[in-house]
C-alpha positions in Angstrom: 0.5 -21.7 -12.7 -2.3 -18.8 -12.7 -3.3 -20.4 -9.4 0.1 -20.5 -7.8 0.1 -16.6 -8.9 -2.8 -15.8 -6.8 -1.4 -17.6 -4.0 1.8 -16.2 -4.0 0.7 -12.6 -5.0 0.0 -11.2 -1.3 3.2 -12.2 0.1 5.2 -10.4 -2.6 3.2 -7.3 -2.7 3.0 -6.9 1.2 6.8 -7.1 1.4 7.2 -5.1 -1.9 4.5 -2.4 -1.7 4.5 -2.6 -5.3 2.2 -4.8 -7.7 4.6 -4.9 -10.9 7.5 -5.8 -8.6 5.2 -8.6 -7.0 4.5 -9.9 -10.3 8.1 -9.8 -11.8 9.4 -11.4 -8.8 6.3 -14.2 -8.8 7.1 -14.6 -12.7 11.0 -15.1 -12.0 10.6 -17.6 -9.5 8.0 -19.6 -11.5 10.4 -19.7 -14.6 13.1 -20.9 -12.5 10.8 -23.5 -10.8 10.1 -25.0 -14.3 13.6 -25.8 -15.1 14.8 -27.3 -11.9 15.2 -30.5 -10.5 12.0 -31.2 -8.4 12.9 -34.5 -7.0 14.0 -33.0 -3.7 10.8 -31.0 -3.3 8.1 -32.5 -1.2 5.7 -29.3 -0.9 5.4 -27.5 -3.9 3.5 -24.5 -3.1 5.6 -24.6 0.3 8.8 -24.2 -1.7 7.5 -21.7 -3.9 6.1 -19.4 -1.1 9.4 -19.5 0.4 11.1 -18.7 -2.7 9.1 -15.6 -3.2 9.3 -14.5 0.1 13.2 -14.7 0.2 13.3 -13.1 -3.4 10.9 -10.0 -2.3 13.4 -9.5 0.5 16.4 -9.5 -1.8 14.5 -7.0 -4.2 13.3 -4.7 -1.3 16.7 -4.6 0.2 18.0 -3.3 -3.5 15.3 -1.0 -3.6 15.8 0.6 -0.3 19.6 0.9 -1.0 18.6 3.5 -3.6 18.9 6.9 -1.5 16.4 9.4 -2.3 14.8 12.3 -0.3 11.5 11.9 -2.0 8.3 10.3 -0.6 7.8 7.0 -1.6 4.3 5.7 -1.5 3.3 2.0 -2.0 1.4 1.1 -5.3 -2.5 1.2 -5.0 -4.4 -2.0 -5.2 -8.1 -2.3 -5.7 -9.5 -4.6 -3.0 -13.0 -4.8 -4.0 -12.8 -7.0 -7.3 -14.8 -10.1 -6.3 -14.1 -11.6 -9.7 -10.3 -12.0 -8.7 -8.9 -15.1 -7.2 -6.4 -13.2 -5.3 -7.1 -13.4 -1.5 -7.5 -9.6 -0.6 -7.8 -10.1 3.0 -4.3 -11.1 3.3 -3.2 -7.8 1.6 -2.2 -5.0 4.2 -4.3 -1.7 4.2 -2.7 1.3 2.6 -1.8 3.2 5.8 0.0 -0.2 7.2 2.1 -0.5 4.0 3.2 3.1 4.2 4.5 2.5 7.9 6.3 -0.5 7.0 8.5 1.5 5.1 10.0 2.3 8.4 11.4 -1.2 8.5 14.1 -3.3 7.1 13.5 -5.7 4.5 13.8 -8.7 7.1 11.9 -6.8 9.6 8.9 -6.1 7.4 9.0 -9.9 6.2 9.0 -11.3 9.5 6.2 -8.6 10.7 4.0 -9.6 7.6 4.4 -13.2 8.1 3.3 -13.2 11.5 0.5 -10.3 11.4 -1.2 -11.0 7.9 -0.4 -14.8 7.8 -0.3 -16.0 11.2 2.9 -17.7 11.1 4.5 -19.2 14.0 8.2 -17.9 14.8 9.2 -21.5 14.0 7.5 -21.5 10.4 9.1 -17.8 9.9 12.8 -19.1 10.9 12.2 -22.1 8.4 11.0 -19.7 5.6 13.6 -17.0 5.9 16.5 -19.0 7.2 17.5 -18.0 10.5 16.8 -19.0 14.1 13.7 -18.4 16.1 15.3 -16.4 18.1 16.1 -14.1 15.5 12.5 -13.9 14.4 11.5 -13.1 17.7 14.0 -10.0 17.9 13.0 -9.0 14.5 9.5 -8.9 15.1 10.1 -6.9 18.5 12.2 -4.4 16.5 9.5 -4.0 13.9 7.0 -3.2 16.6 8.9 -0.6 18.2 9.7 1.0 15.0 6.0 1.1 14.2 5.3 2.5 17.8 2.5 0.2 18.4 0.5 1.3 15.4 -2.6 -0.6 14.2 -1.6 -3.9 12.6 -4.7 -4.9 11.3 -6.5 -3.8 8.1 -8.8 -0.8 8.8 -12.5 -1.2 8.9 -14.3 0.9 6.4 -16.4 3.7 8.3 -20.0 3.3 7.7 -20.3 7.1 6.9 -17.2 7.2 4.7 -19.1 7.7 1.3 -21.2 10.8 3.1 -17.6 12.0 4.4 -16.0 11.7 0.8 -18.9 13.3 -0.8 -18.6 16.3 1.5 -15.0 16.4 0.9 -15.4 16.6 -3.0 -18.3 19.3 -2.5 -16.0 21.7 -0.1 -13.3 21.4 -2.8 -15.5 21.8 -6.0 -17.2 25.0 -4.1 -13.6 26.1 -2.9 -15.3 26.2 0.7 -12.1 26.2 2.9 -14.1 26.1 6.3 -16.2 23.1 5.0 -13.1 21.2 4.3 -11.3 22.1 7.6 -14.3 20.7 9.4 -13.7 17.2 7.7 -9.9 17.1 9.1 -8.5 16.3 12.1 -6.1 18.8 13.6 -3.0 16.6 12.9 -4.1 15.9 9.5 -1.1 14.6 6.9 -1.2 14.8 3.3 1.5 12.5 1.4 1.9 12.8 -2.3 4.0 10.8 -4.6 4.6 11.9 -8.1 7.2 9.3 -9.1 10.2 10.3 -11.2 8.3 12.1 -14.1 5.7 14.2 -12.2 6.7 17.0 -9.7 4.0 17.4 -7.0 3.3 20.8 -5.4 4.4 19.5 -2.0 5.2 16.1 -0.7 4.6 16.2 2.5 2.0 18.6 4.4 0.5 18.6 7.8 -1.9 20.8 9.9 -5.6 21.7 9.0 -5.0 25.0 7.3 -1.9 24.0 5.3 -3.6 20.9 4.2 -7.0 22.5 3.3 -5.1 25.5 1.2 -3.2 22.9 -0.6 -6.0 20.8 -1.4 -8.0 23.4 -2.7 -5.3 24.6 -5.1 -4.5 21.3 -6.5 -8.1 20.7 -7.3 -8.5 24.1 -8.6 -5.1 23.9 -10.9 -5.3 20.0 -11.8 -8.5 18.2 -11.0 -11.6 20.4 -11.8 -13.7 19.0 -14.6 -11.9 15.2 -14.0 -14.5 12.3 -13.7 -14.8 11.1 -10.0 -15.2 7.5 -8.6 -15.3 6.1 -5.5 -13.2 3.0 -4.9 -12.1 0.8 -2.0 -8.0 0.8 -2.2 -6.1 -1.4 0.0 -9.2 -1.7 2.4 -9.5 1.9 2.8 -11.9 4.5 1.0 -10.7 6.3 -1.9 -11.4 9.0 -4.8 -10.1 8.2 -8.1 -9.7 11.1 -10.7 -10.1 10.3 -14.3 -9.5 12.2 -17.5 -10.5 10.6 -20.6 -10.3 7.2 -18.9 -6.7 7.5 -17.6 -6.4 7.5 -13.8 -4.6 10.7 -12.9 -4.8 11.0 -9.3 -5.7 8.4 -6.5 -6.3 10.1 -3.0 -6.8 7.3 -0.1 -8.1 8.2 3.0 -7.7 7.2 6.7 -10.6 8.1 8.8 -10.8 8.1 12.5 -13.4 9.3 14.9 -15.4 10.9 12.0 -12.4 13.0 10.9 -9.9 12.3 8.0 -6.5 11.9 9.7 -4.3 10.9 6.6 -4.6 11.5 2.7 -2.3 9.6 0.6 -2.3 11.3 -2.9 -0.5 9.0 -5.8 -0.1 10.8 -9.3 2.7 8.7 -10.1 1.5 7.4 -13.6 3.4 4.1 -13.3 1.7 3.3 -9.9 -1.6 4.1 -11.3 -1.7 1.7 -14.5 -3.5 -1.1 -12.8 -6.3 1.0 -11.7 -7.2 2.8 -15.0 -10.6 2.3 -16.6 
């Protein structure tokens, strides 16, 4: 059922924001599917997609029920691996996945099915098991919560390689003014260390505070590490490796030639799939 896994993965991952949770959910559904009576199932893949979506909604609800004041960032996913059979065009951008954390599990599912998979409200209602009117209401609520933010995957800026090269050079040289020139005035830096790693600061905003924190973190923790450029969830990223183990993944959102958001993941459990 390898092909089924590839088809089902974007649905589960977009709802859950976690590759590991998505894989576990799909495996659970496929195992159950092997032992049930299939006589009534006319559309096998349609049945599996519906099952995975609803199971993902339930898992997401349980995850959200765990109250925490910590910043939670999605598990990063490489979207430049041409050898993989997964359709990465259906995987949402990293910035969008972080925004979707504002939504309830059902709002998120409706929004994803409509935006990423182009489902009609009739198809969404049949998949999740409620009325067409409910589907429309949930989508409307989702859009209001997202405040009309971008809903499509970001296109990679043509000069992103040069921009990130300048970013690395500024940090390596400890050049505060050079780093500040790369950032927007409303720059936001979010960091997720998970349960085991305490980050210096989870949320930082503004050019001065963000630049100083970036330089401190680089000098204290990242100096001498191997640096690789990557495309993570359709966005430019920098990966910091130590002895082939990924220590930090920084994902960038760039607009109008300025870095507007940096998502820094140091949680080892979220970095395992990206390690060399």
